[in-house]
DOROVO-405605 format. One record per residue (C-alpha): residue number from 1; residue in three letters; chain; x, y, z. Coordinates in nm, 2 decimals. Example, Ala and Ser with C-alpha at 12.3 -4.5 7.8 and 13.67 -1.06 7.14 Angstrom:
<recs>
rec nr->1, rest->ALA, kette->A, east->1.23, north->-0.45, up->0.78
rec nr->2, rest->SER, kette->A, east->1.37, north->-0.11, up->0.71
</recs>
This chain:
<recs>
rec nr->1, rest->MET, kette->A, east->1.40, north->7.00, up->12.85
rec nr->2, rest->ALA, kette->A, east->1.74, north->7.05, up->12.69
rec nr->3, rest->MET, kette->A, east->1.78, north->7.00, up->12.32
rec nr->4, rest->SER, kette->A, east->1.95, north->6.68, up->12.23
rec nr->5, rest->ARG, kette->A, east->2.25, north->6.66, up->12.00
rec nr->6, rest->SER, kette->A, east->2.05, north->6.47, up->11.74
rec nr->7, rest->VAL, kette->A, east->1.78, north->6.73, up->11.72
rec nr->8, rest->ALA, kette->A, east->2.04, north->7.01, up->11.72
rec nr->9, rest->ILE, kette->A, east->2.21, north->6.84, up->11.42
rec nr->10, rest->TYR, kette->A, east->1.88, north->6.82, up->11.25
rec nr->11, rest->LEU, kette->A, east->1.80, north->7.19, up->11.30
rec nr->12, rest->VAL, kette->A, east->2.14, north->7.32, up->11.21
rec nr->13, rest->GLY, kette->A, east->2.17, north->7.08, up->10.91
rec nr->14, rest->ALA, kette->A, east->1.83, north->7.19, up->10.77
rec nr->15, rest->ALA, kette->A, east->1.93, north->7.55, up->10.81
rec nr->16, rest->ALA, kette->A, east->2.27, north->7.50, up->10.65
rec nr->17, rest->VAL, kette->A, east->2.12, north->7.34, up->10.34
rec nr->18, rest->LEU, kette->A, east->1.80, north->7.53, up->10.30
rec nr->19, rest->VAL, kette->A, east->1.91, north->7.89, up->10.38
rec nr->20, rest->PRO, kette->A, east->2.17, north->7.91, up->10.09
rec nr->21, rest->PHE, kette->A, east->1.93, north->7.72, up->9.87
rec nr->22, rest->LEU, kette->A, east->1.66, north->7.98, up->9.92
rec nr->23, rest->ALA, kette->A, east->1.91, north->8.25, up->9.86
rec nr->24, rest->PHE, kette->A, east->2.00, north->8.11, up->9.52
rec nr->25, rest->VAL, kette->A, east->1.62, north->8.07, up->9.44
rec nr->26, rest->LEU, kette->A, east->1.58, north->8.44, up->9.51
rec nr->27, rest->LEU, kette->A, east->1.90, north->8.58, up->9.37
rec nr->28, rest->GLY, kette->A, east->1.99, north->8.35, up->9.09
rec nr->29, rest->TRP, kette->A, east->2.17, north->8.04, up->8.99
rec nr->30, rest->PRO, kette->A, east->2.52, north->8.09, up->8.84
rec nr->31, rest->GLY, kette->A, east->2.71, north->7.84, up->8.63
rec nr->32, rest->ALA, kette->A, east->2.65, north->7.62, up->8.32
rec nr->33, rest->ALA, kette->A, east->2.34, north->7.42, up->8.27
rec nr->34, rest->ASP, kette->A, east->2.36, north->7.04, up->8.33
rec nr->35, rest->VAL, kette->A, east->2.42, north->6.81, up->8.03
rec nr->36, rest->CYS, kette->A, east->2.07, north->6.67, up->8.07
rec nr->37, rest->THR, kette->A, east->1.92, north->7.00, up->7.96
rec nr->38, rest->CYS, kette->A, east->2.06, north->6.95, up->7.61
rec nr->39, rest->SER, kette->A, east->2.02, north->6.57, up->7.57
rec nr->40, rest->VAL, kette->A, east->1.65, north->6.57, up->7.45
rec nr->41, rest->PRO, kette->A, east->1.37, north->6.82, up->7.51
rec nr->42, rest->ASN, kette->A, east->1.29, north->6.82, up->7.88
rec nr->43, rest->GLY, kette->A, east->1.55, north->6.56, up->7.93
rec nr->44, rest->CYS, kette->A, east->1.61, north->6.61, up->8.30
rec nr->45, rest->TYR, kette->A, east->1.40, north->6.34, up->8.48
rec nr->46, rest->CYS, kette->A, east->1.08, north->6.41, up->8.28
rec nr->47, rest->GLU, kette->A, east->0.94, north->6.73, up->8.44
rec nr->48, rest->GLY, kette->A, east->0.91, north->7.01, up->8.19
rec nr->49, rest->PHE, kette->A, east->1.12, north->7.32, up->8.22
rec nr->50, rest->SER, kette->A, east->1.22, north->7.63, up->8.03
rec nr->51, rest->LEU, kette->A, east->1.55, north->7.57, up->7.85
rec nr->52, rest->ALA, kette->A, east->1.61, north->7.95, up->7.85
rec nr->53, rest->ASP, kette->A, east->1.57, north->7.95, up->8.23
rec nr->54, rest->ALA, kette->A, east->1.81, north->7.66, up->8.28
rec nr->55, rest->GLN, kette->A, east->2.08, north->7.83, up->8.07
rec nr->56, rest->SER, kette->A, east->2.03, north->8.16, up->8.24
rec nr->57, rest->HIS, kette->A, east->2.15, north->8.28, up->8.58
rec nr->58, rest->ARG, kette->A, east->1.80, north->8.38, up->8.69
rec nr->59, rest->GLY, kette->A, east->1.66, north->8.27, up->9.02
rec nr->60, rest->GLY, kette->A, east->1.35, north->8.05, up->9.06
rec nr->61, rest->VAL, kette->A, east->1.28, north->7.68, up->9.05
rec nr->62, rest->ARG, kette->A, east->1.30, north->7.50, up->8.72
rec nr->63, rest->GLN, kette->A, east->1.12, north->7.18, up->8.83
rec nr->64, rest->PRO, kette->A, east->0.88, north->7.26, up->9.11
rec nr->65, rest->VAL, kette->A, east->0.74, north->6.90, up->9.17
rec nr->66, rest->ASN, kette->A, east->1.08, north->6.73, up->9.16
rec nr->67, rest->THR, kette->A, east->1.22, north->7.01, up->9.38
rec nr->68, rest->TRP, kette->A, east->0.97, north->7.06, up->9.66
rec nr->69, rest->SER, kette->A, east->0.89, north->6.69, up->9.69
rec nr->70, rest->ASN, kette->A, east->1.23, north->6.66, up->9.85
rec nr->71, rest->LEU, kette->A, east->1.10, north->6.83, up->10.16
rec nr->72, rest->TYR, kette->A, east->0.99, north->6.49, up->10.27
rec nr->73, rest->ALA, kette->A, east->1.34, north->6.47, up->10.42
rec nr->74, rest->LEU, kette->A, east->1.24, north->6.71, up->10.69
rec nr->75, rest->VAL, kette->A, east->1.00, north->6.44, up->10.82
rec nr->76, rest->THR, kette->A, east->1.22, north->6.14, up->10.77
rec nr->77, rest->ALA, kette->A, east->1.53, north->6.29, up->10.94
rec nr->78, rest->LEU, kette->A, east->1.31, north->6.42, up->11.22
rec nr->79, rest->ILE, kette->A, east->1.18, north->6.07, up->11.29
rec nr->80, rest->VAL, kette->A, east->1.54, north->5.94, up->11.31
rec nr->81, rest->ALA, kette->A, east->1.65, north->6.24, up->11.53
rec nr->82, rest->LEU, kette->A, east->1.37, north->6.20, up->11.78
rec nr->83, rest->ARG, kette->A, east->1.43, north->5.82, up->11.80
rec nr->84, rest->VAL, kette->A, east->1.80, north->5.88, up->11.86
rec nr->85, rest->GLN, kette->A, east->1.71, north->6.13, up->12.13
rec nr->86, rest->ALA, kette->A, east->1.46, north->5.88, up->12.29
rec nr->87, rest->ASP, kette->A, east->1.72, north->5.60, up->12.30
rec nr->88, rest->ARG, kette->A, east->1.97, north->5.82, up->12.47
rec nr->89, rest->ARG, kette->A, east->1.73, north->5.94, up->12.73
rec nr->90, rest->THR, kette->A, east->1.62, north->5.58, up->12.82
rec nr->91, rest->GLY, kette->A, east->1.98, north->5.46, up->12.83
rec nr->92, rest->ALA, kette->A, east->1.94, north->5.22, up->12.54
rec nr->93, rest->GLN, kette->A, east->2.30, north->5.12, up->12.46
rec nr->94, rest->SER, kette->A, east->2.25, north->4.77, up->12.31
rec nr->95, rest->ASN, kette->A, east->2.42, north->4.87, up->11.98
rec nr->96, rest->LEU, kette->A, east->2.60, north->5.15, up->11.81
rec nr->97, rest->ILE, kette->A, east->2.30, north->5.31, up->11.64
rec nr->98, rest->ARG, kette->A, east->2.13, north->5.34, up->11.98
rec nr->99, rest->SER, kette->A, east->2.43, north->5.48, up->12.16
rec nr->100, rest->THR, kette->A, east->2.57, north->5.81, up->12.26
rec nr->101, rest->ALA, kette->A, east->2.83, north->5.79, up->11.99
rec nr->102, rest->ARG, kette->A, east->2.84, north->6.06, up->11.71
rec nr->103, rest->ILE, kette->A, east->2.76, north->5.81, up->11.43
rec nr->104, rest->PRO, kette->A, east->2.38, north->5.82, up->11.49
rec nr->105, rest->ASP, kette->A, east->2.40, north->6.20, up->11.47
rec nr->106, rest->LEU, kette->A, east->2.58, north->6.17, up->11.14
rec nr->107, rest->TYR, kette->A, east->2.30, north->5.95, up->11.01
rec nr->108, rest->VAL, kette->A, east->2.04, north->6.21, up->11.10
rec nr->109, rest->PHE, kette->A, east->2.22, north->6.45, up->10.87
rec nr->110, rest->VAL, kette->A, east->2.27, north->6.19, up->10.60
rec nr->111, rest->VAL, kette->A, east->1.90, north->6.12, up->10.59
rec nr->112, rest->LEU, kette->A, east->1.82, north->6.49, up->10.59
rec nr->113, rest->PHE, kette->A, east->2.07, north->6.57, up->10.31
rec nr->114, rest->LEU, kette->A, east->1.95, north->6.27, up->10.10
rec nr->115, rest->GLY, kette->A, east->1.64, north->6.48, up->10.02
rec nr->116, rest->LEU, kette->A, east->1.75, north->6.84, up->10.06
rec nr->117, rest->GLY, kette->A, east->2.06, north->6.79, up->9.85
rec nr->118, rest->SER, kette->A, east->1.85, north->6.68, up->9.56
rec nr->119, rest->MET, kette->A, east->1.66, north->7.01, up->9.57
rec nr->120, rest->TRP, kette->A, east->1.96, north->7.20, up->9.45
rec nr->121, rest->PHE, kette->A, east->1.98, north->7.02, up->9.12
rec nr->122, rest->HIS, kette->A, east->1.61, north->7.01, up->9.04
rec nr->123, rest->ALA, kette->A, east->1.56, north->7.38, up->9.12
rec nr->124, rest->SER, kette->A, east->1.86, north->7.50, up->8.91
rec nr->125, rest->LEU, kette->A, east->1.95, north->7.23, up->8.66
rec nr->126, rest->LYS, kette->A, east->2.31, north->7.34, up->8.69
rec nr->127, rest->SER, kette->A, east->2.61, north->7.11, up->8.66
rec nr->128, rest->TRP, kette->A, east->2.76, north->7.22, up->8.99
rec nr->129, rest->ALA, kette->A, east->2.42, north->7.17, up->9.17
rec nr->130, rest->GLY, kette->A, east->2.42, north->6.82, up->9.02
rec nr->131, rest->ALA, kette->A, east->2.74, north->6.75, up->9.21
rec nr->132, rest->ILE, kette->A, east->2.55, north->6.84, up->9.53
rec nr->133, rest->ASP, kette->A, east->2.28, north->6.60, up->9.44
rec nr->134, rest->GLY, kette->A, east->2.54, north->6.34, up->9.38
rec nr->135, rest->LEU, kette->A, east->2.71, north->6.41, up->9.71
rec nr->136, rest->SER, kette->A, east->2.38, north->6.35, up->9.89
rec nr->137, rest->MET, kette->A, east->2.34, north->6.01, up->9.74
rec nr->138, rest->TYR, kette->A, east->2.70, north->5.91, up->9.78
rec nr->139, rest->ALA, kette->A, east->2.69, north->6.02, up->10.15
rec nr->140, rest->PHE, kette->A, east->2.40, north->5.78, up->10.20
rec nr->141, rest->ALA, kette->A, east->2.53, north->5.48, up->10.00
rec nr->142, rest->ALA, kette->A, east->2.88, north->5.51, up->10.16
rec nr->143, rest->PHE, kette->A, east->2.72, north->5.52, up->10.51
rec nr->144, rest->LEU, kette->A, east->2.55, north->5.18, up->10.43
rec nr->145, rest->ILE, kette->A, east->2.89, north->5.03, up->10.35
rec nr->146, rest->TRP, kette->A, east->3.09, north->5.17, up->10.64
rec nr->147, rest->PHE, kette->A, east->2.82, north->5.13, up->10.90
rec nr->148, rest->THR, kette->A, east->2.78, north->4.77, up->10.79
rec nr->149, rest->ALA, kette->A, east->3.16, north->4.73, up->10.82
rec nr->150, rest->LEU, kette->A, east->3.13, north->4.86, up->11.18
rec nr->151, rest->ARG, kette->A, east->2.87, north->4.59, up->11.25
rec nr->152, rest->LEU, kette->A, east->3.13, north->4.34, up->11.13
rec nr->153, rest->GLY, kette->A, east->3.38, north->4.47, up->11.38
rec nr->154, rest->LEU, kette->A, east->3.56, north->4.76, up->11.20
rec nr->155, rest->SER, kette->A, east->3.70, north->5.02, up->11.43
rec nr->156, rest->ARG, kette->A, east->3.53, north->5.35, up->11.45
rec nr->157, rest->ARG, kette->A, east->3.86, north->5.52, up->11.37
rec nr->158, rest->LEU, kette->A, east->3.87, north->5.35, up->11.04
rec nr->159, rest->PHE, kette->A, east->3.50, north->5.45, up->10.98
rec nr->160, rest->TRP, kette->A, east->3.58, north->5.82, up->11.03
rec nr->161, rest->LEU, kette->A, east->3.88, north->5.79, up->10.80
rec nr->162, rest->GLY, kette->A, east->3.72, north->5.57, up->10.53
rec nr->163, rest->TYR, kette->A, east->3.37, north->5.72, up->10.51
rec nr->164, rest->PRO, kette->A, east->3.46, north->6.08, up->10.41
rec nr->165, rest->VAL, kette->A, east->3.73, north->5.96, up->10.17
rec nr->166, rest->THR, kette->A, east->3.47, north->5.73, up->10.00
rec nr->167, rest->VAL, kette->A, east->3.21, north->6.01, up->9.98
rec nr->168, rest->GLY, kette->A, east->3.46, north->6.27, up->9.85
rec nr->169, rest->SER, kette->A, east->3.61, north->6.03, up->9.59
rec nr->170, rest->PHE, kette->A, east->3.28, north->5.94, up->9.44
rec nr->171, rest->THR, kette->A, east->3.16, north->6.30, up->9.44
rec nr->172, rest->VAL, kette->A, east->3.47, north->6.41, up->9.25
rec nr->173, rest->LEU, kette->A, east->3.44, north->6.12, up->9.01
rec nr->174, rest->GLY, kette->A, east->3.07, north->6.20, up->8.95
rec nr->175, rest->ALA, kette->A, east->3.15, north->6.57, up->8.90
rec nr->176, rest->LEU, kette->A, east->3.42, north->6.50, up->8.64
rec nr->177, rest->TRP, kette->A, east->3.23, north->6.23, up->8.46
rec nr->178, rest->ASP, kette->A, east->3.02, north->6.40, up->8.19
rec nr->179, rest->TRP, kette->A, east->2.73, north->6.16, up->8.16
rec nr->180, rest->GLN, kette->A, east->2.37, north->6.20, up->8.26
rec nr->181, rest->TYR, kette->A, east->2.33, north->5.87, up->8.44
rec nr->182, rest->LYS, kette->A, east->2.67, north->5.85, up->8.60
rec nr->183, rest->SER, kette->A, east->2.53, north->5.88, up->8.95
rec nr->184, rest->ALA, kette->A, east->2.30, north->5.58, up->8.90
rec nr->185, rest->LEU, kette->A, east->2.59, north->5.36, up->8.79
rec nr->186, rest->LEU, kette->A, east->2.82, north->5.48, up->9.08
rec nr->187, rest->ILE, kette->A, east->2.54, north->5.42, up->9.33
rec nr->188, rest->VAL, kette->A, east->2.48, north->5.07, up->9.20
rec nr->189, rest->GLY, kette->A, east->2.85, north->4.99, up->9.26
rec nr->190, rest->LEU, kette->A, east->2.83, north->5.12, up->9.62
rec nr->191, rest->VAL, kette->A, east->2.51, north->4.93, up->9.68
rec nr->192, rest->LEU, kette->A, east->2.66, north->4.60, up->9.56
rec nr->193, rest->VAL, kette->A, east->2.95, north->4.64, up->9.80
rec nr->194, rest->TYR, kette->A, east->2.69, north->4.70, up->10.08
rec nr->195, rest->LEU, kette->A, east->2.49, north->4.39, up->9.99
rec nr->196, rest->ALA, kette->A, east->2.80, north->4.18, up->10.00
rec nr->197, rest->LEU, kette->A, east->2.88, north->4.31, up->10.35
rec nr->198, rest->GLU, kette->A, east->2.52, north->4.27, up->10.46
rec nr->199, rest->VAL, kette->A, east->2.52, north->3.90, up->10.36
rec nr->200, rest->ALA, kette->A, east->2.83, north->3.86, up->10.59
rec nr->201, rest->VAL, kette->A, east->2.65, north->4.02, up->10.88
rec nr->202, rest->TRP, kette->A, east->2.34, north->3.80, up->10.84
rec nr->203, rest->ALA, kette->A, east->2.56, north->3.49, up->10.83
rec nr->204, rest->SER, kette->A, east->2.72, north->3.59, up->11.16
rec nr->205, rest->ARG, kette->A, east->2.39, north->3.70, up->11.33
rec nr->206, rest->ARG, kette->A, east->2.16, north->3.40, up->11.25
rec nr->207, rest->THR, kette->A, east->1.98, north->3.43, up->11.59
rec nr->208, rest->VAL, kette->A, east->1.96, north->3.81, up->11.62
rec nr->209, rest->LEU, kette->A, east->1.86, north->3.88, up->11.26
rec nr->210, rest->MET, kette->A, east->1.75, north->3.57, up->11.08
rec nr->211, rest->GLY, kette->A, east->1.58, north->3.42, up->11.38
rec nr->212, rest->ARG, kette->A, east->1.35, north->3.72, up->11.45
rec nr->213, rest->ALA, kette->A, east->1.06, north->3.85, up->11.24
rec nr->214, rest->LEU, kette->A, east->1.10, north->4.23, up->11.31
rec nr->215, rest->PRO, kette->A, east->1.45, north->4.28, up->11.17
rec nr->216, rest->ARG, kette->A, east->1.37, north->4.06, up->10.87
rec nr->217, rest->ALA, kette->A, east->1.05, north->4.27, up->10.80
rec nr->218, rest->LEU, kette->A, east->1.23, north->4.60, up->10.84
rec nr->219, rest->TRP, kette->A, east->1.51, north->4.51, up->10.60
rec nr->220, rest->ALA, kette->A, east->1.27, north->4.36, up->10.35
rec nr->221, rest->GLY, kette->A, east->1.06, north->4.68, up->10.37
rec nr->222, rest->ALA, kette->A, east->1.37, north->4.89, up->10.30
rec nr->223, rest->VAL, kette->A, east->1.46, north->4.68, up->10.00
rec nr->224, rest->ALA, kette->A, east->1.11, north->4.68, up->9.87
rec nr->225, rest->SER, kette->A, east->1.09, north->5.06, up->9.90
rec nr->226, rest->ILE, kette->A, east->1.40, north->5.12, up->9.70
rec nr->227, rest->VAL, kette->A, east->1.31, north->4.85, up->9.44
rec nr->228, rest->VAL, kette->A, east->0.97, north->5.01, up->9.38
rec nr->229, rest->ALA, kette->A, east->1.12, north->5.35, up->9.38
rec nr->230, rest->THR, kette->A, east->1.38, north->5.24, up->9.12
rec nr->231, rest->VAL, kette->A, east->1.10, north->5.09, up->8.90
rec nr->232, rest->PHE, kette->A, east->0.91, north->5.42, up->8.90
rec nr->233, rest->TRP, kette->A, east->1.24, north->5.61, up->8.85
rec nr->234, rest->SER, kette->A, east->1.30, north->5.41, up->8.53
rec nr->235, rest->LEU, kette->A, east->0.95, north->5.42, up->8.40
rec nr->236, rest->SER, kette->A, east->0.91, north->5.79, up->8.46
rec nr->237, rest->GLN, kette->A, east->1.23, north->5.90, up->8.28
rec nr->238, rest->THR, kette->A, east->1.19, north->6.14, up->7.99
rec nr->239, rest->GLY, kette->A, east->1.03, north->5.94, up->7.71
rec nr->240, rest->GLY, kette->A, east->0.92, north->5.66, up->7.94
rec nr->241, rest->PRO, kette->A, east->0.56, north->5.52, up->7.96
rec nr->242, rest->LEU, kette->A, east->0.49, north->5.71, up->8.29
rec nr->243, rest->CYS, kette->A, east->0.64, north->6.04, up->8.19
rec nr->244, rest->SER, kette->A, east->0.42, north->6.34, up->8.12
rec nr->245, rest->THR, kette->A, east->0.64, north->6.65, up->8.11
rec nr->246, rest->ASP, kette->A, east->0.35, north->6.90, up->8.17
rec nr->247, rest->SER, kette->A, east->0.17, north->6.70, up->8.44
rec nr->248, rest->LEU, kette->A, east->0.18, north->6.78, up->8.81
rec nr->249, rest->LEU, kette->A, east->0.20, north->6.40, up->8.86
rec nr->250, rest->GLN, kette->A, east->0.58, north->6.37, up->8.84
rec nr->251, rest->LEU, kette->A, east->0.65, north->6.02, up->8.97
rec nr->252, rest->HIS, kette->A, east->1.03, north->6.09, up->8.99
rec nr->253, rest->GLY, kette->A, east->0.95, north->6.35, up->9.26
rec nr->254, rest->LEU, kette->A, east->0.64, north->6.20, up->9.41
rec nr->255, rest->LEU, kette->A, east->0.75, north->5.84, up->9.44
rec nr->256, rest->TRP, kette->A, east->1.12, north->5.80, up->9.39
rec nr->257, rest->HIS, kette->A, east->1.21, north->6.07, up->9.64
rec nr->258, rest->PRO, kette->A, east->0.99, north->5.98, up->9.93
rec nr->259, rest->LEU, kette->A, east->1.03, north->5.61, up->9.88
rec nr->260, rest->ALA, kette->A, east->1.41, north->5.66, up->9.90
rec nr->261, rest->GLY, kette->A, east->1.35, north->5.84, up->10.23
rec nr->262, rest->ALA, kette->A, east->1.13, north->5.56, up->10.36
rec nr->263, rest->MET, kette->A, east->1.41, north->5.32, up->10.28
rec nr->264, rest->ALA, kette->A, east->1.65, north->5.53, up->10.48
rec nr->265, rest->VAL, kette->A, east->1.42, north->5.53, up->10.79
rec nr->266, rest->LEU, kette->A, east->1.36, north->5.16, up->10.77
rec nr->267, rest->MET, kette->A, east->1.73, north->5.09, up->10.75
rec nr->268, rest->TYR, kette->A, east->1.77, north->5.29, up->11.07
rec nr->269, rest->PHE, kette->A, east->1.51, north->5.09, up->11.25
rec nr->270, rest->PHE, kette->A, east->1.66, north->4.77, up->11.12
rec nr->271, rest->TRP, kette->A, east->2.00, north->4.86, up->11.26
rec nr->272, rest->ARG, kette->A, east->1.83, north->4.93, up->11.60
rec nr->273, rest->GLU, kette->A, east->1.73, north->4.56, up->11.60
rec nr->274, rest->ASP, kette->A, east->2.08, north->4.43, up->11.55
rec nr->275, rest->THR, kette->A, east->2.14, north->4.40, up->11.92
rec nr->276, rest->ALA, kette->A, east->2.46, north->4.20, up->11.86
rec nr->277, rest->ALA, kette->A, east->2.62, north->4.49, up->11.68
rec nr->278, rest->GLN, kette->A, east->2.89, north->4.59, up->11.93
rec nr->279, rest->PRO, kette->A, east->2.93, north->4.55, up->12.31
rec nr->280, rest->GLU, kette->A, east->2.81, north->4.84, up->12.53
rec nr->281, rest->GLN, kette->A, east->3.16, north->4.92, up->12.66
rec nr->282, rest->ARG, kette->A, east->3.27, north->5.03, up->12.31
rec nr->283, rest->LEU, kette->A, east->2.98, north->5.27, up->12.24
rec nr->284, rest->GLY, kette->A, east->3.04, north->5.58, up->12.45
rec nr->285, rest->GLY, kette->A, east->3.17, north->5.91, up->12.32
</recs>
């Protein structure tokens, strides 16, 4: 049985992110420490670390729980890749996310990178690795916006132009903005744009979405996942009531990371239910 494009993207993407990551772990992390390392003791998302290690160029992993918990993405992205593969083999073409287009393959990598990109920052606590972490989040949030715009009738040509420009612009802005919580604020801005577009989609799909229990449940599950994740993200920050710097129970890694991944998978299955997304004749290629 030949390997599908979605599974190939999954395997190549995982290798492209993890192989250089492991090389840095073994050989060392160059560059300056992130601003969070100097804000307060153990100021980088609660989990304790050695300040001397963070400021050095030595290899290793500074925050083991917050780092390795991101391997959840190998599971979530594989779920999406296998479902994309199955849809293509059964000829399911009822909307864009089920089609033979390249956009579902892009989403496989986006879901994968959402977790694996975060590993770079937590392992190194370097500023440049923080930009990779930010890139992974902007890639996901921008996909929400531009794919929802596709569901509203945007051309795929504009998607392929606007999506990378959005991701690149926010990544550069995040890298130049020297503030620990810059990524959170920028992501909130992107999510608000997505929600406005999603409201427009639901208004135009009353029968397909609002009239059926499954898409409502999938979308509600995605929203609930990220809301719960954000609550624990906030409460488990350094100095928060659920933060214990020396504990193995790091809720940032153990809840925020996998719940964000669950949200990404639920969004994918929600999009599969939007059968009014685009007519079949526009989905090939």
